Each structure stands twice: as structure tokens, then as C-alpha cells.
N, C-alpha and C positions, 0 to 999 in steps of 0.2 A: 385200607388194611393191608392190601398187597404192596402198596408203595412203602409203608412203614417197615414191613417185613423185608423188602428189598434193601432199604437203607441200612437196616440192622445187619443184614448179611454182608453187605459191602464193608461196613465199619468193622465187623468182626473179622472179615478176611484181611483187612489192613492191619488190625491190631494183633492178629495171631503171631506173626513173626516176632513181634516185640515180646509178647508173653512167653512164647516158647523159648526165646533166647535170653530171658531175664536172668538166668543163672549163668550165662556165659555163651561164648561162641560154641556152636554145635559142631565140633570137629568130627569128621567122617570116621566111622568105626570099622570100615572094611579095609581091604588091602590097598596099596598104592595103585595097582592096575585097575582095581574097581573104581577108585576115585577118579582116575583119568577117564575111564569109560563113562562115568556119571557126568563129568565135565563136558565131554563131547555130546552126550545125549541131551543135556540141558543148556548147552551153549553158554557155559560159564567158565571163568578162569579158575585155576588152582591157586589157593592161598596156602602156602607151605610154611610151616612154623617149626624151626629147629630149636629144641629146648633141652634141658637136663634137670634131673631131680635136685642137683646141688646148686642150681642157678638161682640166686636170690632175686635178681631183677625179673627173671621169668615168672617166679611165683607172684611177684608184685603185679605184673601185667595180668596174670591169670585172675587175680583177686580184684584189681581196681580198673583195669582197662577193658578186658574182654567182657566184663559184666555190664558195661554201659549199653543201654538199650539201642542207641543209634549205631554203635559199633556192631552189635549183634545183628541188627537189621540189615546193615550194609553187607556183612559177611554172608547172611542168609540169602540175600537177593542176588548178589553178583558172583558169589564164589562157592567152590567146594573146598572147605577148609580141611587141611591135613596136618597132623602133628607128628613130629619125629623126635624121639628121645635119642640123642647122639651117643649115649652109653650103650645102645644096642647095635650090634654089628651090622645088621641089615640097614638100619637107619643111617649109619655112617656111609654106606654106599650112595645113598641119595644125597647126603651132605656133600660128598666129593663131587657128585654129578652137578649139583647146583651152585657150589661155591668154588670149585676148582682147586681145593686144597684139603688136606687132612688136618690142618691146624685148627683146632676147635675154638670157636668163639661164639657164645650164645648170649642172648637170642639172636636169630637171623630170620628175616621174613622174605619170602620170595613169592612174587606173583608170576605164574607161568600160564601159557596158553594150553588148551587141551592137547596140543601137539608137543607139549613139554618145552616150549621155547620161552626163555626168560624174558618177561616184560618189564618187571621192576624188581629191585632188591634193596633191602635195607638192613644194615648191621646194627645191632644194639637195640635197647629198649626205646620206646617213644612215649612222649606225653600223650594225653588223651586227644588233644587237638591234632597232634602230628599223626597219630595212628588213623584218625578219621580221614585226614587229608590223604594219607597213603592208600586207604581203601577206596576213597571216592575218586582218586585221580584217573582221568580218562573215561569215566563212566558218564552215562547220560544225565545231564544236569537236572532234568525234570524228574527222573526216577530217584535221584539222590535227594531232591527236595521233598519228595513224597515220604521217603524213609525218615527224614529229619522231622517232618510234620507229625508223623505217627509217634515219634519218640520224644517230642519236645516236652510233654507233660511230666515225664520222669527224668528229664535231662539233669545231669549233675549228681544223681544219687550215688554214683560210684566215685565221686571226687575223692582223691586221696587226702588223708590227713594224718596227724600224729606221726608215730614212728614209721609207719608204712610210707607216708609221704616223704619223710626224711630220707629213707632208703632210696626211694625213686629219684629224688633230686640228686642224691649222690651218684646214682647210676648215670645220670645225664651230665655229669661233670667229668672232665679229664683228670682232675685231682680228687681222689676218693679218700675219705678218712678211714683210719683203721685203729685197732687196739692190739696190744702185744702183751703177753704174759709168759714168763719163763723162769728158769733157774740158772744160776751161775755156780759152777764148781770151781772156785778160784783159790789162788794162793799168791805168794810173792816169790820172786826170784832175786837173789842177792847178786851183787856185782861180780864176785869172784867165783860164782858157781852157777852151772846150768841147771842144778837141781832146784825144784820148786818146793818151798816149805809146805808141809802137809795141807792138802786142799780142804776147803770148807765150803759148804753149800750156802748160797744166798738166793735172793729172788730178784726178779726184774719185772717191771710193769711200765707201760707207757702208751703214748698215742703217736700217730704219725699220719702223713699224707702219702698216698701212693699215686705215682704216675707211671703207667705201663705203656711202653712202645712195642714195636713189632718184635724186637730181639732183646729188649732190656727193660728194666724198671728202676725207678729212683724213689727212695722213701726217706725224706728228712723227717725228723721227729724229736721227741723229748721223752726220756726215760727216768724213772727212779730205780736205782739199782744198788744192791748191797754186795760188797766185795769184802774179802778178808783172807785170813790164814790162821793156822793154829799149829802149835807143836805140843810137846808134853807138858810145858809149863805155862804157855801163854796162848790166848785167843784174841785175835784182832778182827774188828768189824768196822768197815768204813761205808758210809751211806753217801751216794753220789747222785747229783742231778746231771744227767748225761744228755748230750746233744749229738746223735748219730746222723751220718749222711750215708745211707746205704745204697750202693750201686749194685745191681744184679744183672748178670749176663746169661741169657739162655744158652746152655751148652749141650743138653740132651733132652730126651722126652721119656716120660714114664706113662704107664697105664694102670696105676694103682686103683683109680676110681673108674676104670673102664675105657676112657678115651685118652688120646695123646695129650699130655700137658707138660709144661716145661720143668726141667731140672736146672737150677740156676747156680752159678758161681757168685758168691757174695763178697764184695769188697766194701768194708764199712769203717771209714775213719770216724773218729769221735773226739769230742772234748768233754770234760767233766769237771764239775765243781763239787767239792766235798761239803756236805751239809753238816756232817758230824760223824762221830765214831766212838767206839767203846773198846777198851782193853781189859781183859780179865786175866789176872795172874795170881801169884801167891799172896799178894797184898789186897786182893779183892778186885772189884770192878770200878773203873774210873774212865772219864771221858778222854778222848784223844785231844791233845793240845796242838793247835795249828800256829804257824809262824816260823821264825828263824831260831836257830840254836839246836842244841842236842835234844834228842827225845821229842822232837816235834815233827809234824807232818805238813806237807804242802796242800793247799786247798785245791789247786788245779792239777788235773791229770789229762793225758791224752794218749791215744794209741790207735790200733788198727785191729778190727775183727775180720777174720776171713773164715769162710765156710761154705756150706751148700744149703739150698732151700728148695722146696718142692711147691709148685703151684697145684692146688687141689680145689679148684673153683674159687670160692671166697676165702678159703683157708690156706695158710702158708706156714708149715713147720720149717724151722731152721736149726742147724747144728754147726758149731764151729769152735774156733779158738780165739781168745782175746789176748792180744799182745800189747800190754802197756809199755810205753817207751819213755815215760818220765819217771825219774826217781821220786817216790812219794815221801821220802824223808829229807830233812834239811841238815841233819848232822853228818857224822863221819860215815855211817853205814849207808848203803844204797839198796832200796827195795823197789821192785817193779811189779805192778799188778799183772798177773798172768792166770790163765785158766780156761776151762771149757764152758760153753753155754749151750742151752737148748731152750727154744721158745716157740710159741704158737701164736701166729698173727691171724686176725680176721679183717679183711678189707670190706667195708660196708658199701654195698651197691655194686660189687664186682660180679 
């Protein structure tokens, strides 16, 4: 009887860390100084996690990676886990201490000794296998094996799938997909006048891929956009399939969402193909004719968009001016697409 009881107690003791952490890594709830004291007292390393509420990849790791039983067991056995939200001023002090910069990029994971010496650091989110390796690196192999043995019966329950898995895969790619929606307030400028014919609102929607470097980003994509103009007698609408090549350079920083993020100068050359169009005048509404000759329009247009954009986590609002440089008419008159634009982009996995 006593042997059976002893075995049950041992098994229960081994399983407790897994059950306790089934809902995720148990991040320390006290102050940073208290976490350091706990690490010294228990002879454990600090596992420091820098995150933000607006960070999509962080939320994915919270949901799919930290809830893995083996991950939770490793964190409980070897570390005092500490979480910092970089939008909080005090947290930014520790961010600078452990990263050496105030340029925010999350998530970031740091393993530090109880003496606050950096042992390992990893920027960006990780796949489940990568994070397990990060936690187990340098630890006693036998102890790691014990944690794996305890967790193996529930291994894989946190495997990502569906849209969450798609977002996570995007995070681990240098090229991240994105969606863009916005409006054009456009008109046309004639050859002999700098004045723009009365502006008309249109829409823009598209997809793109984002590549972000240290000081710049590049976003090639494809948009469906409506441009046009109107005066007292006539309304013109042209629908284009547009291929933009957006280059953005970091020029300033803002704190709209609490932490320093980039203000960007956008230079966006584009080419466009007219899918169709409508003219409404005193004679009713009729389709725009394309080809050569009077009263016809050209299919192809090209130009340059310039403006400013803000990085706000996964979101990126942009405002600027569209300078069409090709005459869209084939007859005697010359019309150029001009106007303002505003759009909001979201980068998936950023």
C-alpha cells in the first residue's frame, strides 16, 4: 500500500508542472527586482519576454506556443519567466537595458542569469520546435528528457492550424502579405493649366507583399483603383488595375501608440491598365472608348505617388499625392490623372 502511494505521489509531482501550465507559461506576477531575487533564490535563469498589445505574432505565440505542455514544463523547471509590455514606460527601460536600443521590434526573448547577464537572445517569433530548442539550450539533458516524457501524452495539442497558423507562417517569412483599402480624391489636369478639374472620390483596394529592412521597406503589389473627375456637365470614372512598387524610407519616429515607431517617406512608382470606365453627361451615361482617335482614352497609365506613412504595429496608414505623367487621352486634348489618396494597410504577421 505504501509503495503504491509513494508511486502516485511521485507521478503526481511530475505531472503537476504540466497541469499547472496547461493554460500557458506562468509569467511572474511581481516586480522585476522580485523576479531577479526569485531567480537567485531558486538558482534559475530569467526568461524575459518583450511584447505589445498590438503585436499579432506575440498573440499567436501566447495562444499556440506558450500553451504547449513541454514549453510550459521547460519554463517552469528552468526559468523565472518575466513579461514586459513595451508600451509601458518602465518596461522600455528594461527593453533598452537588454537590447541596447529604443527601436522597438517585438517579440524579443532574452535568457539572462540571476546577475542580469545576457546568456541568449532571440528576435522575432519562433515555431514550436524552435522555441523548445531555445528553452532547452544549455540545460541538463536528463532533466530536459524528463520534462519531455511528462509532456509527451499531450504533445501537439497546441499545434497551430487555420488562420492562426497562416499568420504564424507569415511572421516567419521575410516577405509578409498585406491588404490595403483606401480612397482616392482625384481629378485630371489639362496640358495648358495647372488647375485640376473638380475632384471626385473613388476607392482603392489591393494586396501586396512587405519586406522591411532596418531603415526602409519595399511593398510591391496589385491594386484595383477608381479614378476620375467631374465638372458642372460631365462626370468621368476610370477603373484601373494598378501595379505599384512602393519604397519607404524611415525619416522620423512617432509615439502615437506609446512606443517609438517609424514615420516613412513613400516613393511609389506605378503602372496601370484601364479595365473600363464611364462618362455621364447631358446625353446620359456611356462607356469610355479606348483606342486611337478623338474622344478616346489610352488603356495604359503610369505615374508616381509620394507621401507619408506611419508604422503602427501591423497597421500602416498612408497619405499622399498621385502624379499621373501620361496623357490618358489620344485626341487633341491632354488629361493627366492627379489627386490625393488615403489608405490603410495591414501587414499579416508583422
